[in-house]
Backbone of each chain as ProteinMPNN parsed JSONL, in Angstrom:
{"seq_chain_A": "XXXXXXXXXXXXXXXXXXXXXXXXXXXXXXXXXXXXXXXXXXXXXXXXXXXXXXXXXXXXXXXXXXXXXXXXXXXXXXXXXXXXXXXXXXXXXXXXXX", "coords_chain_A": {"N_chain_A": [[208.023, -155.793, -76.273], [207.249, -153.242, -75.554], [208.554, -153.086, -73.137], [211.206, -153.067, -73.919], [211.234, -150.623, -75.25], [210.754, -148.945, -73.088], [213.1, -149.351, -71.638], [214.906, -148.262, -73.449], [214.177, -145.573, -73.382], [214.851, -145.016, -70.738], [217.62, -145.349, -70.837], [218.237, -143.255, -72.577], [217.528, -141.137, -70.929], [219.481, -141.375, -68.978], [221.797, -140.717, -70.423], [221.212, -138.063, -71.063], [221.177, -136.986, -68.535], [223.846, -137.194, -67.865], [224.896, -135.303, -69.666], [223.651, -133.041, -68.641], [224.901, -132.814, -66.203], [227.66, -132.523, -66.786], [227.695, -130.463, -68.594], [229.193, -127.87, -70.494], [228.339, -125.174, -70.673], [225.754, -122.974, -69.359], [223.511, -123.153, -70.961], [223.637, -125.572, -72.214], [223.007, -127.21, -70.088], [220.39, -126.389, -69.56], [219.144, -127.159, -71.932], [219.547, -129.953, -71.811], [218.1, -130.585, -69.515], [215.537, -129.844, -70.256], [215.046, -131.614, -72.388], [215.248, -133.921, -70.918], [212.95, -133.725, -69.349], [211.004, -134.061, -71.33], [211.534, -136.717, -72.044], [210.843, -137.842, -69.635], [208.074, -137.553, -69.596], [207.397, -139.267, -71.709], [208.317, -141.638, -70.578], [206.595, -141.91, -68.402], [204.186, -142.376, -69.733], [204.818, -144.83, -70.953], [205.256, -146.423, -68.671], [202.713, -146.565, -67.57], [201.411, -148.139, -69.514], [202.939, -150.465, -69.485], [202.655, -151.495, -66.895], [199.971, -151.933, -67.002], [198.127, -150.204, -65.974], [197.012, -147.48, -67.064], [197.005, -144.867, -65.693], [198.763, -142.949, -65.184], [198.846, -140.925, -66.94], [197.679, -138.466, -66.524], [199.495, -137.333, -64.756], [201.625, -137.241, -66.495], [200.756, -135.378, -68.402], [200.542, -133.092, -66.808], [203.202, -132.876, -66.06], [204.416, -132.276, -68.468], [203.479, -129.678, -68.938], [204.541, -128.292, -66.7], [207.217, -128.623, -67.174], [207.665, -127.146, -69.513], [206.996, -124.522, -68.661], [208.87, -124.203, -66.642], [211.288, -124.324, -68.076], [211.123, -122.021, -69.698], [211.04, -120.096, -67.68], [213.531, -120.42, -66.438], [215.258, -119.748, -68.513], [214.552, -117.091, -68.862], [215.385, -116.102, -66.425], [218.129, -116.455, -66.656], [218.708, -114.573, -68.584], [217.784, -112.055, -67.639], [218.394, -112.041, -64.979], [216.427, -111.945, -63.104], [213.084, -112.621, -62.042], [211.149, -110.77, -62.236], [211.035, -109.074, -64.388], [209.145, -107.879, -67.102], [208.3, -109.868, -69.957], [208.03, -108.729, -72.494], [209.771, -106.179, -72.842], [210.084, -102.637, -72.393], [211.898, -100.136, -74.309], [213.677, -98.585, -72.824], [213.881, -99.943, -70.387], [214.944, -102.358, -71.246], [217.446, -101.57, -72.182], [218.425, -100.637, -69.825], [218.696, -102.963, -68.373], [220.684, -104.226, -69.801]], "CA_chain_A": [[208.47, -154.665, -77.102], [207.088, -152.026, -74.752], [209.593, -153.07, -72.101], [212.429, -152.629, -74.597], [211.114, -149.179, -75.484], [210.941, -148.278, -71.793], [214.531, -149.369, -71.309], [215.586, -147.298, -74.331], [213.926, -144.223, -72.864], [215.629, -144.847, -69.504], [219.015, -145.142, -71.251], [218.326, -141.884, -73.099], [217.507, -140.217, -69.794], [220.785, -141.423, -68.317], [222.739, -139.945, -71.233], [220.891, -136.64, -70.917], [221.589, -136.574, -67.193], [225.301, -136.982, -67.934], [225.144, -134.01, -70.311], [223.219, -131.967, -67.748], [225.868, -132.649, -65.111], [228.976, -132.071, -67.242], [227.582, -129.498, -69.669], [230.145, -126.768, -70.285], [227.675, -123.895, -70.464], [224.438, -123.026, -68.724], [222.455, -123.474, -71.912], [223.674, -127.027, -72.381], [222.256, -127.813, -68.978], [218.964, -126.114, -69.767], [218.693, -128.025, -73.03], [219.501, -131.338, -71.356], [217.006, -130.752, -68.548], [214.288, -129.776, -71.016], [214.881, -132.884, -73.085], [215.009, -134.913, -69.868], [211.539, -133.655, -69.002], [210.241, -134.703, -72.405], [211.689, -138.167, -71.898], [210.089, -138.265, -68.447], [206.671, -137.69, -70.005], [207.285, -140.517, -72.476], [208.5, -142.769, -69.655], [205.364, -142.073, -67.622], [203.223, -143.059, -70.593], [205.225, -146.233, -71.099], [205.061, -147.146, -67.407], [201.296, -146.869, -67.445], [201.003, -149.245, -70.37], [203.642, -151.7, -69.122], [202.057, -152.049, -65.691], [198.566, -152.22, -67.215], [197.25, -149.208, -65.345], [197.384, -146.183, -67.683], [196.489, -143.741, -64.931], [199.823, -141.975, -64.976], [198.872, -139.963, -68.039], [197.402, -137.14, -65.97], [200.77, -136.831, -64.245], [202.461, -136.934, -67.648], [200.276, -134.112, -68.973], [200.934, -132.026, -65.883], [204.656, -132.735, -66.092], [204.779, -131.581, -69.713], [203.231, -128.245, -68.752], [205.492, -127.733, -65.72], [208.529, -128.63, -67.816], [207.735, -126.001, -70.434], [207.014, -123.264, -67.911], [210.145, -124.124, -65.937], [212.348, -124.0, -69.029], [211.02, -120.608, -70.065], [211.381, -119.28, -66.514], [214.974, -120.477, -66.203], [215.921, -118.96, -69.561], [214.329, -115.678, -68.551], [216.244, -115.746, -65.292], [219.504, -116.343, -67.125], [218.924, -113.352, -69.363], [217.536, -110.813, -66.917], [218.788, -112.217, -63.583], [215.301, -111.651, -62.24], [211.826, -113.1, -62.578], [210.168, -109.705, -62.198], [211.043, -108.254, -65.588], [208.187, -108.355, -68.095], [208.977, -110.494, -71.095], [208.081, -107.728, -73.552], [210.268, -105.024, -72.119], [210.186, -101.396, -73.151], [213.246, -99.895, -74.81], [214.532, -98.061, -71.758], [214.159, -100.96, -69.373], [215.832, -103.347, -71.834], [218.805, -101.039, -72.183], [218.87, -100.534, -68.449], [219.127, -104.287, -67.937], [221.943, -104.599, -70.441]], "C_chain_A": [[208.324, -153.349, -76.348], [208.15, -151.927, -73.674], [210.913, -152.608, -72.706], [212.403, -151.13, -74.847], [211.309, -148.402, -74.182], [212.411, -148.227, -71.405], [215.307, -148.391, -72.18], [215.392, -145.876, -73.837], [214.738, -143.985, -71.598], [217.105, -144.622, -69.834], [219.211, -143.73, -71.793], [218.333, -140.875, -71.968], [218.833, -140.206, -69.063], [221.814, -140.604, -69.091], [222.485, -138.451, -71.079], [221.301, -136.124, -69.546], [223.095, -136.338, -67.147], [225.61, -135.635, -68.584], [224.73, -132.854, -69.404], [224.221, -131.743, -66.63], [227.162, -132.044, -65.631], [228.9, -131.049, -68.366], [228.482, -128.298, -69.457], [229.456, -125.443, -69.994], [226.325, -124.102, -69.797], [223.381, -123.542, -69.694], [222.46, -124.953, -72.271], [222.861, -127.713, -71.301], [220.758, -127.596, -69.15], [218.397, -127.03, -70.842], [218.551, -129.467, -72.568], [218.34, -131.557, -70.393], [215.652, -130.7, -69.259], [214.021, -131.095, -71.738], [214.623, -134.025, -72.096], [213.542, -134.915, -69.444], [210.654, -134.287, -70.064], [210.313, -136.216, -72.299], [210.943, -138.673, -70.67], [208.61, -138.454, -68.782], [206.475, -138.992, -70.781], [207.407, -141.726, -71.561], [207.255, -142.997, -68.813], [204.287, -142.763, -68.452], [203.536, -144.533, -70.755], [204.94, -147.027, -69.833], [203.597, -147.496, -67.204], [200.886, -148.058, -68.278], [201.698, -150.548, -69.998], [203.006, -152.331, -67.894], [200.569, -152.31, -65.839], [197.613, -151.267, -66.541], [197.583, -147.837, -65.931], [196.744, -144.996, -66.986], [197.536, -142.666, -64.714], [199.769, -140.847, -66.0], [198.492, -138.561, -67.586], [198.69, -136.508, -65.45], [201.674, -136.445, -65.405], [202.066, -135.608, -68.281], [200.703, -132.93, -68.116], [202.437, -131.792, -65.947], [205.115, -132.023, -67.357], [204.589, -130.08, -69.557], [204.257, -127.617, -67.825], [206.883, -127.64, -66.338], [208.688, -127.42, -68.727], [207.85, -124.689, -69.673], [208.353, -123.099, -67.183], [211.291, -123.765, -66.863], [212.325, -122.518, -69.396], [211.432, -119.72, -68.894], [212.878, -119.264, -66.275], [215.72, -119.67, -67.256], [215.731, -117.465, -69.312], [215.214, -115.234, -67.398], [217.693, -115.596, -65.731], [219.724, -115.032, -67.866], [218.806, -112.103, -68.51], [217.99, -110.868, -65.468], [217.666, -111.845, -62.636], [214.062, -112.25, -62.87], [210.826, -111.967, -62.75], [210.094, -108.869, -63.45], [209.969, -108.758, -66.537], [208.894, -108.854, -69.338], [209.05, -109.554, -72.285], [208.473, -106.428, -72.884], [210.243, -103.794, -73.013], [211.65, -101.133, -73.498], [214.181, -99.452, -73.686], [214.89, -99.144, -70.756], [215.071, -102.037, -69.947], [217.267, -102.852, -71.844], [219.337, -100.914, -70.762], [219.343, -101.879, -67.926], [220.449, -104.674, -68.566], [223.1, -103.933, -69.728]], "O_chain_A": [[209.157, -152.451, -76.477], [208.598, -150.834, -73.329], [211.653, -151.847, -72.083], [213.412, -150.444, -74.681], [211.94, -147.346, -74.165], [212.907, -147.214, -70.913], [216.257, -147.761, -71.715], [216.32, -145.068, -73.866], [215.26, -142.889, -71.393], [217.769, -143.807, -69.194], [220.219, -143.084, -71.51], [219.05, -139.876, -72.024], [219.272, -139.162, -68.58], [222.611, -139.88, -68.494], [223.426, -137.663, -70.976], [221.719, -134.975, -69.403], [223.57, -135.415, -66.485], [226.482, -134.904, -68.115], [225.379, -131.808, -69.395], [224.383, -130.619, -66.155], [227.718, -131.147, -64.998], [229.903, -130.78, -69.027], [228.534, -127.755, -68.354], [229.929, -124.668, -69.162], [225.822, -125.22, -69.683], [222.471, -124.274, -69.304], [221.418, -125.524, -72.594], [222.126, -128.666, -71.56], [219.957, -128.501, -68.917], [217.317, -127.601, -70.688], [217.566, -130.133, -72.886], [217.672, -132.59, -70.445], [214.731, -131.432, -68.898], [212.909, -131.622, -71.701], [213.885, -134.966, -72.389], [212.96, -135.974, -69.209], [209.676, -134.965, -69.748], [209.308, -136.914, -72.44], [210.462, -139.806, -70.66], [207.974, -139.397, -68.311], [205.516, -139.727, -70.546], [206.699, -142.718, -71.733], [206.892, -144.141, -68.537], [203.563, -143.624, -67.952], [202.646, -145.382, -70.701], [204.448, -148.154, -69.893], [203.269, -148.582, -66.726], [200.107, -148.898, -67.828], [201.125, -151.624, -70.169], [202.83, -153.548, -67.837], [199.945, -152.846, -64.922], [196.405, -151.5, -66.536], [198.37, -147.1, -65.338], [196.028, -144.212, -67.608], [197.256, -141.612, -64.142], [200.567, -139.912, -65.932], [198.924, -137.575, -68.183], [198.952, -135.325, -65.665], [202.402, -135.455, -65.331], [202.925, -134.809, -68.653], [201.162, -131.906, -68.623], [202.896, -130.651, -65.896], [206.08, -131.26, -67.332], [205.433, -129.296, -69.989], [204.787, -126.544, -68.112], [207.634, -126.704, -66.065], [209.722, -126.752, -68.712], [208.69, -123.847, -69.991], [208.901, -121.999, -67.117], [212.173, -122.991, -66.49], [213.358, -121.848, -69.404], [212.097, -118.703, -69.092], [213.443, -118.222, -65.947], [216.695, -118.986, -66.945], [216.648, -116.673, -69.527], [215.732, -114.117, -67.399], [218.408, -114.72, -65.243], [220.803, -114.445, -67.786], [219.622, -111.189, -68.63], [217.976, -109.844, -64.784], [217.917, -111.469, -61.491], [213.984, -112.377, -64.092], [209.766, -112.167, -63.342], [209.196, -108.038, -63.585], [209.882, -109.965, -66.763], [209.943, -108.339, -69.726], [210.037, -109.574, -73.02], [207.621, -105.67, -72.419], [210.366, -103.895, -74.234], [212.539, -101.84, -73.023], [215.328, -99.891, -73.609], [216.038, -99.26, -70.327], [215.897, -102.586, -69.218], [218.195, -103.607, -71.555], [220.535, -101.063, -70.518], [220.279, -101.943, -67.129], [221.254, -105.369, -67.946], [224.254, -104.12, -70.115]]}, "seq_chain_B": "XXXXXXXXXXXXXXXXXXXXXXXXXXXXXXXXXXXXXXXXXXXXXXXXXXXXXXXXXXXXXXXXXXXXXXXXXXXXXXXXXXXXXXXXXXXXXXXXXXXXXXXXXXXXXXXXXXXXXXXXXXXXXXXXXXXXX", "coords_chain_B": {"N_chain_B": [[183.288, -169.164, -89.162], [184.243, -166.6, -89.47], [186.377, -166.773, -87.821], [188.427, -168.123, -89.068], [189.274, -166.414, -90.986], [191.656, -164.111, -92.385], [191.389, -161.491, -91.592], [190.071, -161.527, -89.149], [188.437, -160.498, -86.069], [190.123, -161.055, -83.874], [192.661, -161.267, -84.995], [192.942, -158.716, -86.06], [192.951, -157.222, -83.731], [195.31, -158.13, -82.499], [197.14, -157.29, -84.422], [196.83, -154.55, -84.252], [197.8, -153.968, -81.659], [200.399, -154.869, -82.021], [201.412, -153.202, -84.069], [201.193, -150.744, -82.784], [202.994, -151.106, -80.624], [205.334, -151.418, -82.083], [205.589, -148.894, -83.288], [205.897, -147.319, -80.985], [208.288, -148.359, -80.002], [210.011, -147.628, -82.073], [209.918, -144.84, -81.836], [211.07, -144.574, -79.283], [213.637, -145.471, -79.823], [214.465, -143.458, -81.545], [214.465, -141.336, -79.723], [216.506, -142.172, -78.014], [218.654, -142.09, -79.776], [218.773, -139.358, -80.26], [219.529, -138.52, -77.717], [222.055, -139.617, -77.531], [223.246, -138.054, -79.466], [223.064, -135.55, -78.181], [224.849, -136.001, -76.151], [227.261, -136.329, -77.516], [227.772, -134.448, -79.555], [229.71, -131.548, -80.587], [229.044, -128.962, -79.756], [226.934, -126.316, -78.526], [224.825, -125.558, -80.23], [224.648, -127.525, -82.197], [224.068, -129.652, -80.525], [221.578, -128.82, -79.667], [220.139, -128.96, -82.006], [220.125, -131.747, -82.443], [218.723, -132.583, -80.132], [216.196, -131.241, -80.223], [214.993, -131.908, -82.676], [214.825, -134.745, -82.605], [213.313, -134.955, -80.328], [210.791, -134.012, -81.104], [210.039, -135.797, -83.219], [210.408, -138.332, -82.005], [208.689, -138.195, -79.754], [206.249, -137.892, -81.061], [206.03, -140.362, -82.46], [206.055, -142.188, -80.318], [203.805, -141.411, -78.788], [201.694, -141.718, -80.618], [201.901, -144.438, -81.121], [201.295, -145.473, -78.563], [198.715, -144.533, -78.475], [197.516, -146.132, -80.424], [197.657, -148.579, -79.113], [196.017, -148.051, -76.951], [193.477, -147.635, -78.058], [190.065, -146.575, -78.777], [189.544, -144.535, -76.341], [189.532, -142.865, -73.128], [192.149, -142.72, -72.404], [193.558, -142.555, -74.809], [192.698, -140.082, -75.603], [193.884, -138.438, -73.702], [196.544, -138.895, -74.353], [196.551, -137.754, -76.874], [196.127, -135.1, -76.173], [198.524, -134.588, -74.813], [200.259, -134.839, -76.961], [199.473, -132.726, -78.678], [200.101, -130.609, -77.036], [202.872, -130.928, -76.854], [203.585, -130.402, -79.489], [203.246, -127.702, -79.569], [204.922, -126.698, -77.5], [207.519, -127.773, -77.611], [209.083, -126.857, -79.928], [208.957, -124.165, -79.219], [210.327, -123.986, -76.765], [212.864, -124.812, -77.607], [213.507, -122.778, -79.402], [213.554, -120.633, -77.636], [215.709, -121.34, -76.002], [217.84, -121.338, -77.846], [217.749, -118.686, -78.686], [218.287, -117.37, -76.283], [220.895, -118.261, -75.779], [222.216, -117.2, -77.988], [221.836, -114.46, -77.654], [223.224, -114.148, -75.333], [225.765, -114.259, -76.222], [227.036, -116.623, -76.877], [229.079, -118.294, -79.001], [228.806, -120.011, -82.128], [230.428, -123.109, -82.73], [232.703, -123.465, -85.231], [233.838, -125.446, -87.882], [236.626, -126.695, -89.871], [235.73, -126.503, -92.434], [234.02, -124.404, -92.702], [235.327, -122.139, -91.781], [236.846, -118.977, -90.705], [235.567, -116.794, -91.696], [232.774, -116.754, -91.884], [232.142, -116.737, -89.255], [232.974, -114.19, -88.319], [231.349, -112.562, -89.867], [228.796, -113.37, -89.019], [228.943, -112.555, -86.374], [229.187, -109.798, -86.679], [226.738, -109.246, -87.86], [225.077, -109.914, -85.749], [225.84, -108.036, -83.831], [225.057, -105.698, -85.186], [222.339, -106.077, -85.26], [221.719, -105.984, -82.557], [222.416, -103.342, -82.06], [220.522, -102.015, -83.567], [218.249, -102.688, -82.191]], "CA_chain_B": [[183.752, -168.736, -90.47], [185.029, -165.386, -89.312], [187.59, -167.05, -87.057], [189.496, -168.598, -89.937], [189.684, -165.372, -91.921], [192.871, -163.373, -92.021], [190.994, -160.234, -90.962], [189.152, -161.752, -88.048], [188.645, -159.482, -85.024], [191.283, -161.354, -83.024], [193.884, -160.918, -85.723], [193.035, -157.257, -86.153], [193.345, -156.735, -82.404], [196.739, -158.423, -82.315], [197.914, -156.438, -85.326], [196.791, -153.184, -83.723], [198.741, -153.87, -80.535], [201.765, -155.049, -82.531], [201.836, -151.982, -84.779], [201.378, -149.7, -81.781], [204.244, -151.353, -79.91], [206.46, -151.16, -82.99], [205.724, -147.436, -83.404], [206.438, -146.794, -79.729], [209.697, -148.744, -79.92], [210.744, -146.778, -83.011], [210.061, -143.525, -81.231], [212.031, -144.643, -78.181], [214.982, -145.565, -80.409], [214.789, -142.1, -82.009], [214.807, -140.522, -78.558], [217.827, -142.582, -77.537], [219.641, -141.572, -80.729], [218.918, -137.934, -79.986], [220.285, -138.34, -76.48], [223.461, -139.869, -77.856], [223.717, -136.844, -80.136], [223.256, -134.499, -77.179], [226.055, -136.281, -75.376], [228.501, -136.43, -78.275], [228.049, -133.344, -80.475], [230.749, -130.713, -79.967], [228.695, -127.553, -79.646], [225.581, -126.174, -78.008], [223.811, -125.448, -81.273], [224.471, -128.858, -82.781], [223.355, -130.459, -79.53], [220.176, -128.428, -79.649], [219.54, -129.537, -83.215], [219.872, -133.167, -82.181], [217.707, -132.791, -79.101], [214.857, -130.754, -80.546], [214.416, -132.663, -83.795], [214.436, -136.09, -82.182], [212.226, -134.844, -79.359], [209.51, -133.897, -81.794], [209.693, -137.025, -83.943], [210.298, -139.456, -81.078], [207.468, -138.079, -78.955], [205.113, -138.174, -81.937], [205.919, -141.799, -82.716], [205.708, -142.888, -79.079], [202.433, -141.116, -78.361], [200.739, -142.33, -81.54], [201.934, -145.876, -80.878], [200.508, -145.756, -77.361], [197.311, -144.304, -78.825], [197.04, -147.333, -81.109], [197.44, -149.628, -78.119], [194.901, -147.676, -76.089], [192.186, -147.713, -78.725], [189.174, -145.428, -78.568], [189.251, -144.433, -74.911], [189.989, -141.623, -72.508], [193.608, -142.766, -72.403], [194.032, -142.044, -76.093], [192.441, -138.639, -75.641], [194.939, -137.784, -72.917], [197.771, -138.946, -75.151], [196.422, -136.752, -77.944], [196.346, -133.792, -75.547], [199.968, -134.447, -74.573], [200.931, -134.632, -78.261], [199.204, -131.359, -79.149], [200.877, -129.703, -76.186], [204.271, -131.046, -77.269], [203.794, -129.751, -80.784], [203.384, -126.269, -79.347], [205.933, -126.253, -76.544], [208.892, -128.226, -77.85], [209.81, -125.874, -80.735], [209.058, -122.892, -78.515], [211.403, -124.063, -75.786], [214.132, -124.856, -78.337], [213.761, -121.438, -79.915], [213.908, -119.766, -76.517], [217.061, -121.683, -75.559], [218.805, -120.859, -78.842], [217.755, -117.223, -78.645], [218.986, -116.968, -75.08], [222.33, -118.51, -75.933], [222.745, -116.266, -78.987], [221.861, -113.126, -77.055], [224.247, -114.114, -74.297], [227.088, -114.195, -76.834], [227.633, -117.937, -77.097], [229.369, -118.365, -80.434], [228.793, -121.367, -82.684], [231.726, -123.726, -83.035], [232.774, -123.654, -86.673], [234.92, -126.345, -88.221], [237.589, -126.243, -90.859], [235.089, -126.319, -93.729], [233.331, -123.12, -92.751], [236.349, -121.107, -91.666], [236.654, -117.86, -89.803], [234.883, -115.672, -92.341], [231.353, -116.787, -91.52], [232.051, -116.402, -87.843], [233.053, -112.745, -88.16], [230.144, -111.973, -90.45], [227.675, -113.608, -88.123], [229.102, -111.712, -85.192], [228.858, -108.416, -87.052], [225.286, -109.158, -88.038], [224.462, -109.924, -84.419], [226.076, -106.72, -83.217], [224.226, -104.7, -85.865], [220.956, -106.266, -84.829], [221.601, -105.473, -81.2], [222.442, -101.881, -82.116], [219.223, -101.547, -84.051], [217.269, -102.816, -81.124]], "C_chain_B": [[184.651, -167.515, -90.341], [186.337, -165.658, -88.581], [188.737, -167.485, -87.951], [189.982, -167.529, -90.896], [190.943, -164.673, -91.432], [192.525, -162.096, -91.271], [189.934, -160.452, -89.91], [189.418, -160.722, -86.954], [189.845, -159.766, -84.14], [192.578, -160.95, -83.708], [194.051, -159.41, -85.826], [193.476, -156.655, -84.83], [194.84, -156.941, -82.175], [197.595, -157.524, -83.196], [197.946, -155.006, -84.821], [197.801, -153.008, -82.59], [200.185, -153.986, -81.037], [202.259, -153.78, -83.218], [202.055, -150.843, -83.797], [202.678, -149.866, -81.022], [205.443, -151.053, -80.797], [206.679, -149.66, -83.164], [206.354, -146.844, -82.146], [207.914, -147.138, -79.598], [210.537, -147.904, -80.872], [210.963, -145.382, -82.442], [211.062, -143.512, -80.093], [213.456, -144.74, -78.708], [215.413, -144.206, -80.948], [215.203, -141.22, -80.836], [216.191, -140.87, -78.035], [218.913, -142.068, -78.476], [219.861, -140.08, -80.517], [219.711, -137.666, -78.721], [221.765, -138.62, -76.699], [224.064, -138.66, -78.576], [223.955, -135.709, -79.163], [224.538, -134.737, -76.404], [227.319, -136.1, -76.205], [228.766, -135.282, -79.238], [228.931, -132.296, -79.796], [230.282, -129.349, -79.489], [227.276, -127.443, -79.13], [224.539, -126.216, -79.117], [223.589, -126.79, -81.978], [223.745, -129.781, -81.813], [221.872, -130.12, -79.526], [219.449, -128.951, -80.886], [219.162, -130.996, -82.979], [218.711, -133.352, -81.211], [216.318, -132.398, -79.583], [214.212, -131.572, -81.669], [213.961, -134.04, -83.338], [213.375, -136.051, -81.087], [210.883, -134.824, -80.062], [209.118, -135.214, -82.448], [209.502, -138.2, -82.988], [209.036, -139.393, -80.25], [206.241, -138.363, -79.812], [204.931, -139.665, -82.148], [205.467, -142.546, -81.467], [204.241, -142.653, -78.721], [201.41, -141.729, -79.31], [200.74, -143.854, -81.418], [201.13, -146.26, -79.649], [199.021, -145.516, -77.611], [196.729, -145.517, -79.55], [196.786, -148.453, -80.118], [196.203, -149.317, -77.294], [193.541, -147.794, -76.742], [191.362, -146.453, -78.486], [188.816, -145.344, -77.102], [189.746, -143.082, -74.412], [191.506, -141.548, -72.495], [194.167, -142.174, -73.695], [193.795, -140.541, -76.203], [193.491, -137.87, -74.849], [196.257, -137.776, -73.68], [197.733, -137.925, -76.283], [196.641, -135.347, -77.393], [197.836, -133.552, -75.306], [200.686, -134.156, -75.879], [200.709, -133.213, -78.774], [200.022, -130.359, -78.345], [202.361, -129.739, -76.562], [204.53, -130.299, -78.564], [203.874, -128.24, -80.628], [204.634, -125.933, -78.557], [207.346, -126.655, -76.922], [209.661, -127.287, -78.788], [209.963, -124.525, -80.032], [210.211, -122.893, -77.515], [212.769, -124.102, -76.48], [214.498, -123.474, -78.865], [214.193, -120.496, -78.795], [215.331, -120.047, -76.041], [218.102, -121.161, -76.543], [218.892, -119.341, -78.825], [218.504, -116.715, -77.415], [220.485, -117.136, -75.196], [222.942, -117.519, -76.915], [222.852, -114.866, -78.411], [222.943, -113.012, -75.998], [225.651, -114.132, -74.881], [227.766, -115.53, -77.007], [227.833, -118.14, -78.59], [229.295, -119.802, -80.917], [230.207, -121.845, -82.962], [231.746, -124.04, -84.515], [234.019, -124.464, -87.013], [235.788, -125.816, -89.336], [236.945, -126.003, -92.214], [234.351, -124.992, -93.818], [234.282, -121.948, -92.549], [235.959, -119.972, -90.76], [235.751, -116.781, -90.382], [233.411, -115.595, -91.906], [231.179, -116.358, -90.065], [232.057, -114.89, -87.642], [231.799, -112.079, -88.717], [228.935, -112.163, -89.547], [227.742, -112.724, -86.896], [228.743, -110.263, -85.507], [227.354, -108.24, -87.246], [224.581, -109.12, -86.694], [224.637, -108.584, -83.731], [225.175, -105.661, -83.842], [222.774, -104.837, -85.423], [220.744, -105.743, -83.413], [221.612, -103.948, -81.177], [221.102, -101.334, -82.581], [218.163, -101.645, -82.963], [217.546, -101.815, -80.016]], "O_chain_B": [[185.68, -167.407, -91.008], [187.291, -164.889, -88.693], [189.899, -167.242, -87.628], [191.003, -167.715, -91.558], [191.249, -164.648, -90.24], [193.285, -161.662, -90.405], [189.002, -159.658, -89.785], [190.498, -160.134, -86.908], [190.521, -158.837, -83.698], [193.473, -160.371, -83.091], [195.158, -158.887, -85.696], [194.265, -155.711, -84.794], [195.541, -156.039, -81.716], [198.65, -157.052, -82.771], [198.962, -154.321, -84.944], [198.557, -152.036, -82.559], [201.079, -153.296, -80.548], [203.382, -153.334, -82.982], [202.992, -150.059, -83.951], [203.394, -148.891, -80.793], [206.445, -150.506, -80.337], [207.82, -149.199, -83.186], [207.23, -145.982, -82.224], [208.707, -146.316, -79.138], [211.65, -147.506, -80.529], [212.05, -144.815, -82.551], [211.821, -142.554, -79.944], [214.378, -144.169, -78.125], [216.58, -143.832, -80.83], [216.164, -140.456, -80.93], [216.961, -139.986, -77.658], [219.979, -141.654, -78.02], [220.99, -139.595, -80.585], [220.476, -136.703, -78.651], [222.624, -137.948, -76.129], [225.214, -138.285, -78.343], [224.936, -134.976, -79.293], [225.235, -133.79, -76.039], [228.36, -135.747, -75.651], [229.896, -135.145, -79.708], [228.907, -132.164, -78.573], [231.064, -128.631, -78.865], [226.49, -128.379, -79.278], [223.488, -126.839, -78.962], [222.456, -127.137, -82.314], [222.911, -130.591, -82.219], [221.018, -130.998, -79.402], [218.282, -129.336, -80.813], [218.045, -131.424, -83.271], [217.825, -134.175, -81.44], [215.36, -133.143, -79.376], [213.024, -131.888, -81.61], [212.845, -134.462, -83.643], [212.616, -137.007, -80.93], [209.952, -135.528, -79.67], [208.002, -135.697, -82.26], [208.557, -138.975, -83.132], [208.371, -140.41, -80.054], [205.295, -139.001, -79.349], [203.82, -140.183, -82.031], [204.608, -143.426, -81.535], [203.522, -143.595, -78.388], [200.368, -142.211, -78.865], [199.701, -144.491, -81.59], [200.38, -147.235, -79.666], [198.17, -146.198, -77.041], [195.578, -145.887, -79.317], [195.815, -149.197, -80.255], [195.426, -150.216, -76.972], [192.546, -148.028, -76.056], [191.875, -145.418, -78.059], [187.882, -146.009, -76.655], [190.295, -142.277, -75.164], [192.086, -140.464, -72.565], [195.12, -141.396, -73.677], [194.582, -139.819, -76.815], [193.935, -136.797, -75.259], [196.993, -136.79, -73.662], [198.746, -137.308, -76.611], [197.257, -134.504, -78.046], [198.348, -132.462, -75.558], [201.604, -133.338, -75.922], [201.644, -132.569, -79.249], [200.564, -129.396, -78.887], [203.025, -128.703, -76.586], [205.561, -129.646, -78.723], [204.493, -127.563, -81.448], [205.341, -124.984, -78.897], [208.291, -125.943, -76.585], [210.801, -126.941, -78.478], [210.96, -123.827, -80.217], [210.973, -121.931, -77.428], [213.725, -123.494, -75.999], [215.652, -123.053, -78.787], [215.083, -119.666, -78.979], [216.076, -119.122, -75.715], [219.123, -120.608, -76.137], [219.979, -118.775, -78.935], [219.261, -115.748, -77.497], [221.255, -116.274, -74.773], [224.06, -117.046, -76.706], [223.835, -114.164, -78.647], [223.511, -111.941, -75.782], [226.629, -114.034, -74.14], [228.969, -115.574, -77.263], [226.869, -118.157, -79.355], [229.68, -120.719, -80.191], [231.07, -121.072, -83.378], [230.905, -124.794, -85.006], [235.108, -124.203, -86.502], [235.706, -124.644, -89.705], [237.551, -125.359, -93.07], [234.088, -124.508, -94.919], [234.056, -120.87, -93.098], [234.901, -119.983, -90.131], [235.228, -115.946, -89.645], [232.887, -114.523, -91.604], [230.201, -115.705, -89.702], [231.243, -114.361, -86.884], [231.256, -111.151, -88.116], [228.15, -111.239, -89.337], [226.726, -112.205, -86.434], [228.086, -109.586, -84.716], [226.775, -107.228, -86.852], [223.609, -108.386, -86.513], [223.705, -108.058, -83.123], [224.598, -104.83, -83.139], [222.072, -103.844, -85.236], [219.717, -105.135, -83.112], [220.909, -103.329, -80.378], [220.609, -100.33, -82.066], [217.294, -100.782, -82.842], [216.818, -101.774, -79.024]]}, "name": "protein", "num_of_chains": 2, "seq": "XXXXXXXXXXXXXXXXXXXXXXXXXXXXXXXXXXXXXXXXXXXXXXXXXXXXXXXXXXXXXXXXXXXXXXXXXXXXXXXXXXXXXXXXXXXXXXXXXXXXXXXXXXXXXXXXXXXXXXXXXXXXXXXXXXXXXXXXXXXXXXXXXXXXXXXXXXXXXXXXXXXXXXXXXXXXXXXXXXXXXXXXXXXXXXXXXXXXXXXXXXXXXXXXXXXXXXXXXXXXXXXXXXXXXXX"}
């Protein structure tokens, strides 16, 4: 049953990869990559239990954190075209960026 | 005497692993359904609905199922940490993606049942909000 679940997660990842490649807009790609990262965490957990060595969970925890930070960073880059802008911008700098 | 009982330790152990595997399989099926929705829905916002909702439910089911298999151990604690982290980050990332798309001017695709009226009103509301800011 765990093997079937692992295969289902792998199939879901393949579908998300297709959406990330052919997504019409940037945000479709961001959404697909974010969801792909979530599925990667689940797949790492499954792999640990299927192979009988649940040591991959540290990697899964780390991957969840990196996935979240990467998604937020990419969205910020899409909006401001820079990583250097503070997220809570003042009124003048926000209008200057627009 | 305890071996012939229905609630013997062996039976309870087998039931625990079975229920955990069933929960994990259910969560994986939810995740696959969400991915099919991401691939087939016509619009960014509908795709995001499919992805974010099934991410939360599927990850919860999978992680709790694996926790049942793991029992009381460090593995289950790590899975619990991953789940708590997901409960914070998954809605946040979805909200950030939707907010970014809305601010960038990506309009929702509206079908024949909603018509053009809602679209214009939503656009005007967005413009007014941007002016206020």
